[in-house]
N, C-alpha and C positions, 0 to 999 in steps of 0.2 A: 243755502240749505238743501235745495233740490238735488245738487250733486251728491250730497251726503246720503240722502235717501235712495238715490239711484244706485250708489255704490253698495249700500246696505242690501238692496234687492238683488244685486248681482252676486255678492259674496256670501249671502246667507246660505244659498244652496250648496256652495263649496264647503262651508264650515259644517253643515249638516251631514254631507256625504263623508267628510273626514271623521265626524263623531261616530258614524256607523262603523268605521274601521278601527278606530283607536279608543273609543269610549267618550262619554260626556265630560268627565272630570278633566282630562288633559286639554280638551278643546276649550272648556270654560276657563280654566286657569291661564291658558295661553292667550286668550282674548283679553282677560283682565290685565295680565302682565304686559302684553303688547301695547295696549292702550296707555297704561301707566308709563311705560318707557317712552312712547312717542310723545306724550304730553310733557314729560320731563325734558326730553331732548329738544322739543319745540320751544320750551321756555328758556333753555340755555343757548339757543341758536344765536349766532352773531351776524348772520347774513340772510338775505331774502331767499337765496337758493336753499339754504339749510331749512328754513321755515317751510318752504314748498315741499321739500323732500320728506320731512316728517309728517306733513299733512297727507301726502300720498301714501306713506307707509301706514298711517293711522286709518286711512280708508280701507285698507286690506283687513284690518282688525275689527272694523265696525260691524261686520256681518255676524259677530258673536252677540250683539245686543238682543236681537229677537231670539236667538238660541238660548241666551241666558234667561230671558223671560219665560221660555217654555220649560227650562229646567226648574225654575222657581215655582211655576204653576204646577208641574207634576209632583214636586216635593211637598207642596202645601196640602 
């Protein structure tokens, strides 16, 4: 789990910077869709290499979790 949180700490700044340029909604939706796609493809993987690949790709999308929390907090 510590690798997950470390990846989140590294990627959240990139996602926030991207949201400043293109807006919150596209970043929010890309994070949700990216995670859903990675989880689906992880479940359909037939080799360990594919499992590892989809875990790495999902780590890139994990930075949207704190971003999503801030979007929900601002909207509430």
